[in-house]
N, C-alpha and C positions, 0 to 999 in steps of 0.2 A: 503493501500500499505505499503508496506517494501521498505525501503531505503538502499541500502550500502551504499549507498554516496551519499551525497544530496551538490548542487551549489546553492551558490545564485548570483543573476546577479542583478548588483550594477548600476548605472549611477547617478551620481553625487552626492552620497553619500545614492541615496536612491533604495530600493530596489525594484527591476524590478520584477524581475521573481525570484521561487527556479523550484529546476531540482532537481528530485530524479529517481536515478540509483541503477535499481532492480538489484537484485540477477541475472545472468544469466537460463536460464528457457528452455527448448523446441531447446535449438540453437537460440535463440533469446535473444539481451542484451535489456529489456525494459527501455526507458528514460521516464520521463516524467514531463511536463511546466509548473505550475501555474504559471497564469502570471497578477500582479499587478492591479483593476481597474484602481485606478489613474495613473496609466502610461499611455504614449503613445507608448509605445512597442507591434510587433505582435509576435503572434506566427512565423511567415513568420518567420519574422527577428532573432528572438533567435535562434530557429531554425539552418538560414542560421550558425550563428558566432560559435554554440555549434559545428555542424557539420564541420567544422577549425577549429575547438581547438581541435573537439576528434578527426581527424584524425591526425596531427600531435603528437599528447598523446597515441594515443592505438597503436595496431597491427594491423596489413592488417586483419586476422581473428578475431580480434575483432570488429572492422569499421564495418564489413561486416556482425556482427549478431546485429548489431543497428537497434533499431524502436524508434521514436521519435513520441509518441504523445502530446495534449493536454489538460489536466486533466477536467474532469467535469467539476470542481470545481473553474478552471480558471475562473481571472475577479469576481470573488464571493467574494461584497463589506465585510461580516461578517469577513472573513477569514485572511483580510489583515486590522482590525484598530491599530494592534496594531503595524504597521510600517508604520504610518502613523504620 
């Protein structure tokens, strides 16, 4: 997965998730959320906050192309060992 932009989601100085915004392709902007297994956040909660944030930051045209998915590696403890 090639990130054009990566966003780290923090709560109480801890990384809760990382968000990868990929380059536009096939008229979609794919965004993948990878959730830290040591946190208690949910995909739906991160997705809602991200949509609210991007609604204010992006143009309407960009926002309508948005497609958000949870990573297949989400909650993979090995990937998050360095964040603990």
